[in-house]
PDB file of N, CA, C and O in Angstrom:
ATOM      1  N   MET A   1     149.984  26.066 211.932  1.00  0.00           N
ATOM      2  CA  MET A   1     150.038  27.405 212.434  1.00  0.00           C
ATOM      3  C   MET A   1     151.308  28.056 212.137  1.00  0.00           C
ATOM      4  O   MET A   1     152.372  27.485 212.375  1.00  0.00           O
ATOM      5  N   LYS A   2     151.247  29.260 211.614  1.00  0.00           N
ATOM      6  CA  LYS A   2     152.547  29.927 211.264  1.00  0.00           C
ATOM      7  C   LYS A   2     153.108  30.588 212.533  1.00  0.00           C
ATOM      8  O   LYS A   2     152.408  31.222 213.324  1.00  0.00           O
ATOM      9  N   ALA A   3     154.405  30.391 212.658  1.00  0.00           N
ATOM     10  CA  ALA A   3     155.128  30.893 213.848  1.00  0.00           C
ATOM     11  C   ALA A   3     155.140  32.421 213.777  1.00  0.00           C
ATOM     12  O   ALA A   3     155.313  32.982 212.695  1.00  0.00           O
ATOM     13  N   PRO A   4     154.957  33.116 214.931  1.00  0.00           N
ATOM     14  CA  PRO A   4     155.062  34.575 214.894  1.00  0.00           C
ATOM     15  C   PRO A   4     156.495  34.981 214.658  1.00  0.00           C
ATOM     16  O   PRO A   4     157.437  34.280 215.029  1.00  0.00           O
ATOM     17  N   GLN A   5     156.636  36.139 214.027  1.00  0.00           N
ATOM     18  CA  GLN A   5     157.987  36.665 213.663  1.00  0.00           C
ATOM     19  C   GLN A   5     158.487  37.524 214.771  1.00  0.00           C
ATOM     20  O   GLN A   5     157.719  38.333 215.291  1.00  0.00           O
ATOM     21  N   ILE A   6     159.759  37.401 215.180  1.00  0.00           N
ATOM     22  CA  ILE A   6     160.341  38.253 216.167  1.00  0.00           C
ATOM     23  C   ILE A   6     160.857  39.540 215.543  1.00  0.00           C
ATOM     24  O   ILE A   6     161.770  39.519 214.718  1.00  0.00           O
ATOM     25  N   LYS A   7     160.267  40.662 215.944  1.00  0.00           N
ATOM     26  CA  LYS A   7     160.683  41.909 215.360  1.00  0.00           C
ATOM     27  C   LYS A   7     161.578  42.768 216.311  1.00  0.00           C
ATOM     28  O   LYS A   7     162.574  43.349 215.878  1.00  0.00           O
ATOM     29  N   ASN A   8     161.212  42.826 217.552  1.00  0.00           N
ATOM     30  CA  ASN A   8     161.974  43.613 218.483  1.00  0.00           C
ATOM     31  C   ASN A   8     162.358  42.838 219.712  1.00  0.00           C
ATOM     32  O   ASN A   8     161.494  42.562 220.545  1.00  0.00           O
ATOM     33  N   LEU A   9     163.609  42.474 219.869  1.00  0.00           N
ATOM     34  CA  LEU A   9     164.076  41.719 221.034  1.00  0.00           C
ATOM     35  C   LEU A   9     164.184  42.594 222.279  1.00  0.00           C
ATOM     36  O   LEU A   9     164.387  42.102 223.388  1.00  0.00           O
ATOM     37  N   GLN A  10     164.043  43.918 222.068  1.00  0.00           N
ATOM     38  CA  GLN A  10     164.123  44.854 223.279  1.00  0.00           C
ATOM     39  C   GLN A  10     162.913  44.724 224.158  1.00  0.00           C
ATOM     40  O   GLN A  10     162.986  45.031 225.348  1.00  0.00           O
ATOM     41  N   GLU A  11     161.828  44.291 223.632  1.00  0.00           N
ATOM     42  CA  GLU A  11     160.544  44.212 224.406  1.00  0.00           C
ATOM     43  C   GLU A  11     160.342  42.792 224.776  1.00  0.00           C
ATOM     44  O   GLU A  11     159.388  42.183 224.291  1.00  0.00           O
ATOM     45  N   ILE A  12     161.179  42.202 225.614  1.00  0.00           N
ATOM     46  CA  ILE A  12     161.083  40.790 226.007  1.00  0.00           C
ATOM     47  C   ILE A  12     160.330  40.700 227.354  1.00  0.00           C
ATOM     48  O   ILE A  12     160.725  41.323 228.339  1.00  0.00           O
ATOM     49  N   THR A  13     159.292  39.950 227.370  1.00  0.00           N
ATOM     50  CA  THR A  13     158.471  39.694 228.601  1.00  0.00           C
ATOM     51  C   THR A  13     159.114  38.511 229.331  1.00  0.00           C
ATOM     52  O   THR A  13     159.359  37.478 228.706  1.00  0.00           O
ATOM     53  N   PRO A  14     159.388  38.627 230.608  1.00  0.00           N
ATOM     54  CA  PRO A  14     159.888  37.520 231.433  1.00  0.00           C
ATOM     55  C   PRO A  14     158.850  36.318 231.294  1.00  0.00           C
ATOM     56  O   PRO A  14     157.639  36.516 231.385  1.00  0.00           O
ATOM     57  N   ILE A  15     159.395  35.078 231.073  1.00  0.00           N
ATOM     58  CA  ILE A  15     158.562  33.924 230.862  1.00  0.00           C
ATOM     59  C   ILE A  15     159.033  32.832 231.872  1.00  0.00           C
ATOM     60  O   ILE A  15     160.226  32.606 232.074  1.00  0.00           O
ATOM     61  N   LYS A  16     158.044  32.191 232.475  1.00  0.00           N
ATOM     62  CA  LYS A  16     158.302  30.912 233.201  1.00  0.00           C
ATOM     63  C   LYS A  16     157.809  29.827 232.396  1.00  0.00           C
ATOM     64  O   LYS A  16     156.742  29.946 231.795  1.00  0.00           O
ATOM     65  N   ALA A  17     158.528  28.736 232.334  1.00  0.00           N
ATOM     66  CA  ALA A  17     158.038  27.589 231.565  1.00  0.00           C
ATOM     67  C   ALA A  17     158.215  26.283 232.359  1.00  0.00           C
ATOM     68  O   ALA A  17     159.101  26.200 233.210  1.00  0.00           O
ATOM     69  N   LYS A  18     157.423  25.313 232.103  1.00  0.00           N
ATOM     70  CA  LYS A  18     157.459  24.024 232.759  1.00  0.00           C
ATOM     71  C   LYS A  18     157.049  22.983 231.708  1.00  0.00           C
ATOM     72  O   LYS A  18     156.327  23.272 230.754  1.00  0.00           O
ATOM     73  N   ILE A  19     157.534  21.790 231.926  1.00  0.00           N
ATOM     74  CA  ILE A  19     157.199  20.625 231.067  1.00  0.00           C
ATOM     75  C   ILE A  19     156.293  19.688 231.862  1.00  0.00           C
ATOM     76  O   ILE A  19     156.665  19.269 232.958  1.00  0.00           O
ATOM     77  N   VAL A  20     155.131  19.354 231.347  1.00  0.00           N
ATOM     78  CA  VAL A  20     154.191  18.446 232.019  1.00  0.00           C
ATOM     79  C   VAL A  20     153.960  17.234 231.128  1.00  0.00           C
ATOM     80  O   VAL A  20     153.751  17.356 229.921  1.00  0.00           O
ATOM     81  N   ARG A  21     154.002  16.075 231.749  1.00  0.00           N
ATOM     82  CA  ARG A  21     153.687  14.856 231.067  1.00  0.00           C
ATOM     83  C   ARG A  21     152.285  14.417 231.370  1.00  0.00           C
ATOM     84  O   ARG A  21     151.903  14.254 232.529  1.00  0.00           O
ATOM     85  N   ASP A  22     151.484  14.217 230.272  1.00  0.00           N
ATOM     86  CA  ASP A  22     150.100  13.841 230.553  1.00  0.00           C
ATOM     87  C   ASP A  22     150.059  12.314 230.690  1.00  0.00           C
ATOM     88  O   ASP A  22     151.060  11.642 230.442  1.00  0.00           O
ATOM     89  N   PRO A  23     148.843  11.741 231.104  1.00  0.00           N
ATOM     90  CA  PRO A  23     148.731  10.255 231.264  1.00  0.00           C
ATOM     91  C   PRO A  23     149.078   9.466 230.067  1.00  0.00           C
ATOM     92  O   PRO A  23     149.500   8.319 230.217  1.00  0.00           O
ATOM     93  N   ALA A  24     148.932   9.994 228.859  1.00  0.00           N
ATOM     94  CA  ALA A  24     149.340   9.248 227.656  1.00  0.00           C
ATOM     95  C   ALA A  24     150.791   9.257 227.365  1.00  0.00           C
ATOM     96  O   ALA A  24     151.227   8.632 226.398  1.00  0.00           O
ATOM     97  N   GLY A  25     151.594   9.967 228.192  1.00  0.00           N
ATOM     98  CA  GLY A  25     153.063  10.021 228.001  1.00  0.00           C
ATOM     99  C   GLY A  25     153.593  11.104 227.110  1.00  0.00           C
ATOM    100  O   GLY A  25     154.776  11.122 226.772  1.00  0.00           O
ATOM    101  N   VAL A  26     152.682  12.049 226.709  1.00  0.00           N
ATOM    102  CA  VAL A  26     153.035  13.133 225.825  1.00  0.00           C
ATOM    103  C   VAL A  26     153.488  14.302 226.692  1.00  0.00           C
ATOM    104  O   VAL A  26     152.791  14.681 227.633  1.00  0.00           O
ATOM    105  N   CYS A  27     154.654  14.878 226.384  1.00  0.00           N
ATOM    106  CA  CYS A  27     155.161  15.986 227.139  1.00  0.00           C
ATOM    107  C   CYS A  27     154.630  17.287 226.493  1.00  0.00           C
ATOM    108  O   CYS A  27     154.659  17.470 225.277  1.00  0.00           O
ATOM    109  N   ARG A  28     154.142  18.179 227.384  1.00  0.00           N
ATOM    110  CA  ARG A  28     153.603  19.441 226.900  1.00  0.00           C
ATOM    111  C   ARG A  28     154.295  20.591 227.690  1.00  0.00           C
ATOM    112  O   ARG A  28     154.614  20.459 228.871  1.00  0.00           O
ATOM    113  N   ILE A  29     154.508  21.717 226.975  1.00  0.00           N
ATOM    114  CA  ILE A  29     155.148  22.847 227.590  1.00  0.00           C
ATOM    115  C   ILE A  29     154.084  23.873 227.920  1.00  0.00           C
ATOM    116  O   ILE A  29     153.267  24.254 227.082  1.00  0.00           O
ATOM    117  N   PHE A  30     154.123  24.305 229.164  1.00  0.00           N
ATOM    118  CA  PHE A  30     153.202  25.325 229.688  1.00  0.00           C
ATOM    119  C   PHE A  30     154.035  26.557 229.978  1.00  0.00           C
ATOM    120  O   PHE A  30     155.163  26.429 230.454  1.00  0.00           O
ATOM    121  N   CYS A  31     153.521  27.741 229.708  1.00  0.00           N
ATOM    122  CA  CYS A  31     154.228  29.050 229.928  1.00  0.00           C
ATOM    123  C   CYS A  31     153.359  29.964 230.684  1.00  0.00           C
ATOM    124  O   CYS A  31     152.132  29.945 230.588  1.00  0.00           O
ATOM    125  N   GLN A  32     154.066  30.815 231.487  1.00  0.00           N
ATOM    126  CA  GLN A  32     153.403  31.842 232.208  1.00  0.00           C
ATOM    127  C   GLN A  32     154.193  33.160 232.022  1.00  0.00           C
ATOM    128  O   GLN A  32     155.383  33.251 232.322  1.00  0.00           O
ATOM    129  N   ARG A  33     153.470  34.161 231.517  1.00  0.00           N
ATOM    130  CA  ARG A  33     154.056  35.453 231.335  1.00  0.00           C
ATOM    131  C   ARG A  33     154.169  36.161 232.660  1.00  0.00           C
ATOM    132  O   ARG A  33     153.473  35.813 233.614  1.00  0.00           O
ATOM    133  N   ALA A  34     155.061  37.178 232.736  1.00  0.00           N
ATOM    134  CA  ALA A  34     155.194  37.980 233.902  1.00  0.00           C
ATOM    135  C   ALA A  34     153.935  38.707 234.330  1.00  0.00           C
ATOM    136  O   ALA A  34     153.195  39.189 233.472  1.00  0.00           O
ATOM    137  N   LYS A  35     153.676  38.800 235.553  1.00  0.00           N
ATOM    138  CA  LYS A  35     152.461  39.506 236.071  1.00  0.00           C
ATOM    139  C   LYS A  35     151.153  38.839 235.661  1.00  0.00           C
ATOM    140  O   LYS A  35     150.107  39.485 235.717  1.00  0.00           O
ATOM    141  N   ARG A  36     151.169  37.605 235.260  1.00  0.00           N
ATOM    142  CA  ARG A  36     149.963  36.856 234.953  1.00  0.00           C
ATOM    143  C   ARG A  36     149.903  35.637 235.846  1.00  0.00           C
ATOM    144  O   ARG A  36     150.951  35.110 236.218  1.00  0.00           O
ATOM    145  N   LYS A  37     148.770  35.185 236.190  1.00  0.00           N
ATOM    146  CA  LYS A  37     148.612  33.994 236.982  1.00  0.00           C
ATOM    147  C   LYS A  37     148.266  32.762 236.201  1.00  0.00           C
ATOM    148  O   LYS A  37     148.306  31.665 236.758  1.00  0.00           O
ATOM    149  N   TRP A  38     147.920  32.887 234.903  1.00  0.00           N
ATOM    150  CA  TRP A  38     147.487  31.756 234.120  1.00  0.00           C
ATOM    151  C   TRP A  38     148.634  31.095 233.383  1.00  0.00           C
ATOM    152  O   TRP A  38     149.533  31.772 232.885  1.00  0.00           O
ATOM    153  N   TRP A  39     148.604  29.794 233.314  1.00  0.00           N
ATOM    154  CA  TRP A  39     149.558  28.993 232.587  1.00  0.00           C
ATOM    155  C   TRP A  39     148.881  28.595 231.252  1.00  0.00           C
ATOM    156  O   TRP A  39     147.767  28.072 231.293  1.00  0.00           O
ATOM    157  N   PHE A  40     149.479  28.810 230.114  1.00  0.00           N
ATOM    158  CA  PHE A  40     148.928  28.427 228.912  1.00  0.00           C
ATOM    159  C   PHE A  40     149.859  27.352 228.193  1.00  0.00           C
ATOM    160  O   PHE A  40     151.085  27.444 228.249  1.00  0.00           O
ATOM    161  N   GLU A  41     149.229  26.368 227.543  1.00  0.00           N
ATOM    162  CA  GLU A  41     150.074  25.400 226.730  1.00  0.00           C
ATOM    163  C   GLU A  41     150.598  26.106 225.560  1.00  0.00           C
ATOM    164  O   GLU A  41     149.905  26.912 224.940  1.00  0.00           O
ATOM    165  N   LEU A  42     151.834  25.817 225.234  1.00  0.00           N
ATOM    166  CA  LEU A  42     152.456  26.354 224.046  1.00  0.00           C
ATOM    167  C   LEU A  42     151.589  25.970 222.799  1.00  0.00           C
ATOM    168  O   LEU A  42     151.221  24.812 222.606  1.00  0.00           O
ATOM    169  N   GLY A  43     151.297  26.968 222.000  1.00  0.00           N
ATOM    170  CA  GLY A  43     150.512  26.736 220.845  1.00  0.00           C
ATOM    171  C   GLY A  43     148.994  27.013 221.004  1.00  0.00           C
ATOM    172  O   GLY A  43     148.234  26.982 220.036  1.00  0.00           O
ATOM    173  N   GLN A  44     148.587  27.285 222.271  1.00  0.00           N
ATOM    174  CA  GLN A  44     147.166  27.509 222.553  1.00  0.00           C
ATOM    175  C   GLN A  44     146.755  28.996 222.769  1.00  0.00           C
ATOM    176  O   GLN A  44     145.569  29.326 222.729  1.00  0.00           O
ATOM    177  N   HIS A  45     147.708  29.840 222.988  1.00  0.00           N
ATOM    178  CA  HIS A  45     147.443  31.251 223.328  1.00  0.00           C
ATOM    179  C   HIS A  45     148.521  32.104 222.609  1.00  0.00           C
ATOM    180  O   HIS A  45     149.706  32.072 222.938  1.00  0.00           O
ATOM    181  N   ARG A  46     148.029  32.869 221.606  1.00  0.00           N
ATOM    182  CA  ARG A  46     148.952  33.616 220.693  1.00  0.00           C
ATOM    183  C   ARG A  46     149.871  34.517 221.434  1.00  0.00           C
ATOM    184  O   ARG A  46     151.075  34.450 221.188  1.00  0.00           O
ATOM    185  N   ASP A  47     149.388  35.414 222.380  1.00  0.00           N
ATOM    186  CA  ASP A  47     150.253  36.298 223.037  1.00  0.00           C
ATOM    187  C   ASP A  47     151.344  35.619 223.873  1.00  0.00           C
ATOM    188  O   ASP A  47     152.479  36.089 223.945  1.00  0.00           O
ATOM    189  N   THR A  48     150.979  34.534 224.481  1.00  0.00           N
ATOM    190  CA  THR A  48     152.013  33.782 225.262  1.00  0.00           C
ATOM    191  C   THR A  48     152.985  33.085 224.322  1.00  0.00           C
ATOM    192  O   THR A  48     154.160  32.960 224.666  1.00  0.00           O
ATOM    193  N   ASP A  49     152.566  32.639 223.184  1.00  0.00           N
ATOM    194  CA  ASP A  49     153.458  31.976 222.170  1.00  0.00           C
ATOM    195  C   ASP A  49     154.435  33.066 221.687  1.00  0.00           C
ATOM    196  O   ASP A  49     155.622  32.767 221.558  1.00  0.00           O
ATOM    197  N   ILE A  50     154.025  34.252 221.426  1.00  0.00           N
ATOM    198  CA  ILE A  50     154.938  35.320 220.908  1.00  0.00           C
ATOM    199  C   ILE A  50     155.973  35.615 222.013  1.00  0.00           C
ATOM    200  O   ILE A  50     157.175  35.659 221.751  1.00  0.00           O
ATOM    201  N   ALA A  51     155.501  35.809 223.215  1.00  0.00           N
ATOM    202  CA  ALA A  51     156.417  36.102 224.308  1.00  0.00           C
ATOM    203  C   ALA A  51     157.413  34.931 224.577  1.00  0.00           C
ATOM    204  O   ALA A  51     158.576  35.174 224.900  1.00  0.00           O
ATOM    205  N   PHE A  52     156.954  33.689 224.443  1.00  0.00           N
ATOM    206  CA  PHE A  52     157.852  32.565 224.610  1.00  0.00           C
ATOM    207  C   PHE A  52     158.901  32.532 223.531  1.00  0.00           C
ATOM    208  O   PHE A  52     160.072  32.263 223.802  1.00  0.00           O
ATOM    209  N   GLU A  53     158.481  32.809 222.276  1.00  0.00           N
ATOM    210  CA  GLU A  53     159.441  32.796 221.180  1.00  0.00           C
ATOM    211  C   GLU A  53     160.501  33.894 221.315  1.00  0.00           C
ATOM    212  O   GLU A  53     161.662  33.673 220.974  1.00  0.00           O
ATOM    213  N   ARG A  54     160.105  35.096 221.818  1.00  0.00           N
ATOM    214  CA  ARG A  54     161.023  36.129 222.032  1.00  0.00           C
ATOM    215  C   ARG A  54     162.040  35.823 223.152  1.00  0.00           C
ATOM    216  O   ARG A  54     163.238  36.089 223.050  1.00  0.00           O
ATOM    217  N   ALA A  55     161.492  35.265 224.191  1.00  0.00           N
ATOM    218  CA  ALA A  55     162.304  34.888 225.349  1.00  0.00           C
ATOM    219  C   ALA A  55     163.325  33.745 224.976  1.00  0.00           C
ATOM    220  O   ALA A  55     164.474  33.721 225.416  1.00  0.00           O
ATOM    221  N   MET A  56     162.821  32.843 224.160  1.00  0.00           N
ATOM    222  CA  MET A  56     163.675  31.712 223.704  1.00  0.00           C
ATOM    223  C   MET A  56     164.795  32.254 222.873  1.00  0.00           C
ATOM    224  O   MET A  56     165.935  31.817 223.034  1.00  0.00           O
ATOM    225  N   ALA A  57     164.525  33.200 221.977  1.00  0.00           N
ATOM    226  CA  ALA A  57     165.619  33.796 221.125  1.00  0.00           C
ATOM    227  C   ALA A  57     166.603  34.515 221.977  1.00  0.00           C
ATOM    228  O   ALA A  57     167.797  34.519 221.678  1.00  0.00           O
ATOM    229  N   ALA A  58     166.119  35.151 223.077  1.00  0.00           N
ATOM    230  CA  ALA A  58     167.038  35.933 223.921  1.00  0.00           C
ATOM    231  C   ALA A  58     167.686  35.001 225.066  1.00  0.00           C
ATOM    232  O   ALA A  58     168.602  35.410 225.778  1.00  0.00           O
ATOM    233  N   GLY A  59     167.172  33.810 225.170  1.00  0.00           N
ATOM    234  CA  GLY A  59     167.713  32.864 226.197  1.00  0.00           C
ATOM    235  C   GLY A  59     167.357  33.272 227.613  1.00  0.00           C
ATOM    236  O   GLY A  59     168.161  33.073 228.524  1.00  0.00           O
ATOM    237  N   THR A  60     166.174  33.839 227.828  1.00  0.00           N
ATOM    238  CA  THR A  60     165.758  34.307 229.147  1.00  0.00           C
ATOM    239  C   THR A  60     164.551  33.627 229.741  1.00  0.00           C
ATOM    240  O   THR A  60     163.819  34.217 230.537  1.00  0.00           O
ATOM    241  N   ILE A  61     164.339  32.360 229.344  1.00  0.00           N
ATOM    242  CA  ILE A  61     163.204  31.640 229.867  1.00  0.00           C
ATOM    243  C   ILE A  61     163.527  31.038 231.187  1.00  0.00           C
ATOM    244  O   ILE A  61     164.575  30.410 231.333  1.00  0.00           O
ATOM    245  N   GLY A  62     162.644  31.207 232.192  1.00  0.00           N
ATOM    246  CA  GLY A  62     162.900  30.614 233.488  1.00  0.00           C
ATOM    247  C   GLY A  62     162.371  29.156 233.578  1.00  0.00           C
ATOM    248  O   GLY A  62     161.178  28.924 233.771  1.00  0.00           O
ATOM    249  N   TRP A  63     163.287  28.203 233.432  1.00  0.00           N
ATOM    250  CA  TRP A  63     162.921  26.766 233.529  1.00  0.00           C
ATOM    251  C   TRP A  63     163.110  26.307 234.955  1.00  0.00           C
ATOM    252  O   TRP A  63     163.930  26.859 235.688  1.00  0.00           O
ATOM    253  N   PRO A  64     162.343  25.283 235.358  1.00  0.00           N
ATOM    254  CA  PRO A  64     162.590  24.682 236.704  1.00  0.00           C
ATOM    255  C   PRO A  64     164.004  24.344 236.990  1.00  0.00           C
ATOM    256  O   PRO A  64     164.764  24.077 236.058  1.00  0.00           O
ATOM    257  N   ALA A  65     164.396  24.341 238.201  1.00  0.00           N
ATOM    258  CA  ALA A  65     165.797  24.109 238.565  1.00  0.00           C
ATOM    259  C   ALA A  65     166.270  22.700 238.159  1.00  0.00           C
ATOM    260  O   ALA A  65     167.468  22.516 237.944  1.00  0.00           O
ATOM    261  N   LYS A  66     165.402  21.728 238.048  1.00  0.00           N
ATOM    262  CA  LYS A  66     165.793  20.371 237.632  1.00  0.00           C
ATOM    263  C   LYS A  66     166.227  20.267 236.147  1.00  0.00           C
ATOM    264  O   LYS A  66     166.871  19.296 235.749  1.00  0.00           O
ATOM    265  N   ILE A  67     165.891  21.208 235.404  1.00  0.00           N
ATOM    266  CA  ILE A  67     166.340  21.302 233.957  1.00  0.00           C
ATOM    267  C   ILE A  67     167.615  22.088 233.929  1.00  0.00           C
ATOM    268  O   ILE A  67     167.659  23.300 234.142  1.00  0.00           O
ATOM    269  N   THR A  68     168.731  21.277 233.633  1.00  0.00           N
ATOM    270  CA  THR A  68     170.050  21.927 233.675  1.00  0.00           C
ATOM    271  C   THR A  68     170.561  22.326 232.297  1.00  0.00           C
ATOM    272  O   THR A  68     171.247  23.342 232.187  1.00  0.00           O
ATOM    273  N   ASP A  69     170.262  21.577 231.247  1.00  0.00           N
ATOM    274  CA  ASP A  69     170.730  21.876 229.924  1.00  0.00           C
ATOM    275  C   ASP A  69     169.530  22.137 228.941  1.00  0.00           C
ATOM    276  O   ASP A  69     168.913  21.214 228.411  1.00  0.00           O
ATOM    277  N   THR A  70     169.257  23.423 228.747  1.00  0.00           N
ATOM    278  CA  THR A  70     168.074  23.731 227.903  1.00  0.00           C
ATOM    279  C   THR A  70     168.381  23.468 226.442  1.00  0.00           C
ATOM    280  O   THR A  70     167.421  23.376 225.677  1.00  0.00           O
ATOM    281  N   ALA A  71     169.577  23.341 225.983  1.00  0.00           N
ATOM    282  CA  ALA A  71     169.861  23.048 224.601  1.00  0.00           C
ATOM    283  C   ALA A  71     169.348  21.672 224.164  1.00  0.00           C
ATOM    284  O   ALA A  71     169.146  21.450 222.970  1.00  0.00           O
ATOM    285  N   LYS A  72     169.133  20.742 225.107  1.00  0.00           N
ATOM    286  CA  LYS A  72     168.638  19.428 224.748  1.00  0.00           C
ATOM    287  C   LYS A  72     167.156  19.362 224.704  1.00  0.00           C
ATOM    288  O   LYS A  72     166.613  18.317 224.345  1.00  0.00           O
ATOM    289  N   LEU A  73     166.438  20.446 225.057  1.00  0.00           N
ATOM    290  CA  LEU A  73     164.951  20.418 225.137  1.00  0.00           C
ATOM    291  C   LEU A  73     164.400  20.363 223.665  1.00  0.00           C
ATOM    292  O   LEU A  73     163.451  19.617 223.424  1.00  0.00           O
ATOM    293  N   PHE A  74     164.928  21.082 222.735  1.00  0.00           N
ATOM    294  CA  PHE A  74     164.311  21.180 221.420  1.00  0.00           C
ATOM    295  C   PHE A  74     165.237  20.653 220.339  1.00  0.00           C
ATOM    296  O   PHE A  74     164.878  20.658 219.162  1.00  0.00           O
TER     297      PHE A  74
END
């Protein structure tokens, strides 16, 4: 899958993100856009993926409090 290109960093949607470990031990990232109640796995919903990428570039992703150093995530 080709990564979406970031064109305008001015239109950044607030994003909440969490990391979930499944029974097989694989870590998955789930994201929730502002004003939405649904959580989507990263890579499964195009609009959420674009919003996540923009927020990641701007450094405005809301991670859970137990994640202290986001530089080590990726």
